C-alpha positions as CSV (number, residue, x, y, z in Angstrom):
1,M,-3.7,7.1,103.9
2,P,-6.0,10.0,104.2
3,I,-4.8,13.4,103.2
4,N,-5.1,15.9,106.1
5,I,-6.5,19.3,105.1
6,K,-4.3,21.2,107.6
7,D,-1.1,19.7,106.0
8,T,-2.3,20.5,102.6
9,V,-3.1,24.1,103.6
10,K,0.2,24.4,105.2
11,A,2.1,23.2,102.0
12,I,0.2,25.6,99.9
13,R,1.1,28.5,102.3
14,E,4.9,27.5,102.0
15,M,4.6,27.5,98.3
16,V,3.2,31.0,98.0
17,P,6.5,32.7,98.1
18,I,8.0,30.5,95.3
19,I,5.0,31.2,93.1
20,D,5.3,34.6,91.3
21,P,2.2,35.3,89.3
22,E,3.8,38.0,87.4
23,D,6.6,35.8,86.2
24,D,4.1,33.0,85.2
25,Y,2.1,35.5,83.4
26,L,5.0,36.7,81.4
27,T,6.1,33.1,80.8
28,I,2.6,32.3,79.7
29,A,2.3,35.3,77.4
30,A,5.6,34.6,76.0
31,A,4.8,31.1,75.3
32,E,1.3,32.2,73.7
33,E,3.2,34.6,71.4
34,Q,5.8,31.9,70.6
35,M,2.9,29.5,69.8
36,A,1.1,32.2,67.7
37,M,4.3,32.8,65.7
38,T,5.0,29.0,65.3
39,H,1.2,28.6,64.2
40,D,1.7,31.5,61.6
41,A,4.9,30.0,60.3
42,R,3.4,26.5,60.2
43,Q,0.4,28.0,58.2
44,K,2.7,29.8,55.8
45,D,4.8,26.7,55.5
46,L,1.4,24.7,54.8
47,H,0.3,27.4,52.3
48,D,3.7,27.3,50.5
49,A,3.6,23.5,50.5
50,H,0.0,23.6,48.9
51,A,1.1,26.0,46.2
52,K,4.2,23.8,45.4
53,I,2.0,20.6,45.2
54,K,-0.3,22.4,42.9
55,Q,2.5,23.5,40.7
56,L,4.2,20.1,40.9
57,A,0.7,18.5,39.9
58,R,0.6,20.9,36.9
59,V,4.1,20.0,35.9
60,L,3.3,16.2,36.4
61,E,0.2,16.5,34.3
62,A,2.1,18.3,31.5
63,A,4.9,15.7,31.8
64,R,2.2,12.8,31.4
65,T,0.6,14.7,28.3
66,S,3.9,15.1,26.7
67,A,5.0,11.4,27.6
68,T,1.7,10.1,26.1
69,R,2.0,8.8,22.5
70,P,-0.3,11.1,20.4
71,S,-3.0,9.2,18.6
72,T,-1.6,10.2,15.2
73,I,1.5,8.1,16.1
74,P,1.1,4.3,15.9
75,S,1.9,2.2,18.8
76,A,5.2,0.3,19.1
77,E,3.3,-2.8,18.1
78,E,1.7,-1.2,15.2
79,H,4.9,0.3,14.1
80,A,6.5,-3.1,14.1
81,A,3.7,-4.7,12.2
82,H,4.0,-2.0,9.7
83,M,7.6,-2.4,9.3
84,N,7.2,-6.0,8.7
85,D,4.6,-5.4,6.1
86,L,7.0,-3.0,4.4
87,D,9.8,-5.5,4.5
88,A,7.6,-8.2,2.9
89,T,6.6,-5.7,0.2
90,R,10.1,-4.8,-0.4
91,L,11.0,-8.5,-0.8
92,S,8.1,-9.3,-3.2
93,L,9.0,-6.1,-5.2
94,A,12.7,-7.2,-5.3
95,K,11.6,-10.7,-6.4
96,A,9.3,-9.2,-9.1
97,I,12.1,-6.9,-10.3
98,N,14.5,-9.9,-10.6
99,D,11.9,-12.0,-12.5
100,A,11.4,-9.1,-14.8
101,E,15.1,-8.6,-15.4
102,G,15.2,-12.5,-16.2
103,A,12.2,-12.0,-18.7
104,L,13.9,-9.0,-20.1
105,A,17.2,-10.8,-20.6
106,G,15.4,-13.7,-22.3
107,K,13.4,-11.2,-24.6
108,E,16.6,-9.3,-25.6
109,A,18.2,-12.6,-26.5
110,E,15.2,-13.7,-28.5
111,L,15.2,-10.1,-30.2
112,A,18.8,-10.5,-31.1
113,R,18.1,-13.9,-32.6
114,L,15.1,-12.8,-34.6
115,K,17.2,-9.7,-35.9
116,E,19.8,-12.2,-37.0
117,E,17.2,-14.4,-38.6
118,T,15.6,-11.2,-40.2
119,R,19.1,-10.1,-41.6
120,A,19.6,-13.6,-43.0
121,L,16.1,-13.6,-44.6
122,E,16.5,-10.1,-46.1
123,S,19.9,-11.2,-47.5
124,S,18.4,-14.4,-49.1
125,D,16.4,-14.4,-52.3
126,P,13.9,-17.2,-52.2
127,A,12.6,-16.6,-55.6
128,A,16.2,-17.4,-56.8
129,E,16.5,-20.2,-54.7
130,H,13.4,-22.0,-56.0
131,E,11.9,-22.5,-59.4
132,L,8.4,-21.1,-58.9
133,D,5.6,-22.4,-61.1
134,A,3.4,-19.2,-61.8
135,T,0.3,-21.4,-62.5
136,A,0.4,-23.1,-59.2
137,L,0.7,-19.9,-57.5
138,R,-2.2,-18.5,-59.2
139,L,-4.3,-21.5,-58.5
140,A,-3.4,-21.3,-54.9
141,M,-4.3,-17.6,-54.8
142,Y,-7.8,-18.4,-56.5
143,K,-8.5,-20.9,-53.9
144,G,-7.7,-18.5,-51.2
145,L,-10.2,-16.2,-52.7
146,G,-12.9,-18.8,-52.8
147,F,-12.6,-19.8,-56.6
148,E,-11.8,-23.4,-57.4
149,P,-11.5,-24.2,-61.1
150,I,-12.4,-27.5,-62.5
151,V,-10.6,-28.6,-65.7
152,D,-11.9,-31.2,-68.2
153,K,-10.0,-34.0,-69.8
154,E,-8.2,-31.8,-72.2
155,G,-6.8,-29.6,-69.4
156,R,-9.2,-26.6,-69.9
157,I,-11.1,-24.8,-67.2
158,S,-14.6,-25.9,-67.8
159,K,-16.4,-24.9,-64.3
160,M,-15.6,-22.8,-61.5
161,L,-16.7,-23.5,-57.9
162,V,-17.5,-20.3,-56.0
163,R,-17.5,-20.1,-52.2
164,A,-19.6,-17.3,-51.2
165,E,-19.1,-15.3,-48.1
166,S,-22.4,-16.8,-46.7
167,G,-20.7,-20.2,-47.0
168,D,-22.8,-21.3,-50.1
169,V,-21.0,-23.0,-52.9
170,H,-22.1,-22.0,-56.5
171,C,-20.9,-23.7,-59.7
172,V,-20.5,-21.7,-62.9
173,K,-20.2,-23.3,-66.2
174,F,-18.0,-21.8,-68.9
175,D,-19.6,-21.8,-72.3
176,S,-19.2,-19.3,-75.1
177,H,-22.5,-17.5,-74.4
178,K,-20.8,-14.7,-72.3
179,S,-17.8,-12.7,-72.5
180,D,-14.9,-12.8,-70.2
181,D,-16.0,-9.5,-68.4
182,E,-19.6,-11.0,-67.8
183,Y,-18.1,-14.0,-66.4
184,A,-15.8,-12.2,-64.2
185,Q,-18.5,-9.9,-62.8
186,L,-20.9,-13.0,-62.2
187,L,-18.0,-14.8,-60.3
188,W,-17.4,-11.7,-58.0
189,K,-21.1,-11.3,-57.5
190,L,-21.5,-14.9,-56.5
191,S,-18.4,-14.6,-54.2
192,C,-19.8,-11.7,-52.5
193,S,-23.3,-13.0,-52.0
């Protein structure tokens, strides 16, 4: 159905009294003013929101930093491993202390036994218990010094074997050509050679 121009013009003329341009202008001006105020309020809210976000971002970063474990403090796994190592060290030290206390108790018992033995030996007189042959003791001392007397058929010392410090063995015959002092000096001289 085609639109008739005459009908359209007639409809517009009937609407002219209804349309008041001044009311419309005031309505549009009020709407623009309200939109400008709403825009300003939204811009202010947006600016406040951005400022609040920045402040919260700083608080969040500070919280992250404070929640982060410092490099000087070991991690939970490292701490647990260190505690296990310390426990193992404590147990080994306790075992070592226990062993040392056991050894100490043994040594104290041995010391008490040796003190008792010393008291018993100090109170005894071995010389009184045995008859000592002074000649046998002298011969043993001479042999310890490296002198070994050789006796003849009659029981007299006819020769003396002398072991020197170097390991050599010398034989000295006793005849009446020298005095006892000369023989003593010769024997000591050979012993020290």
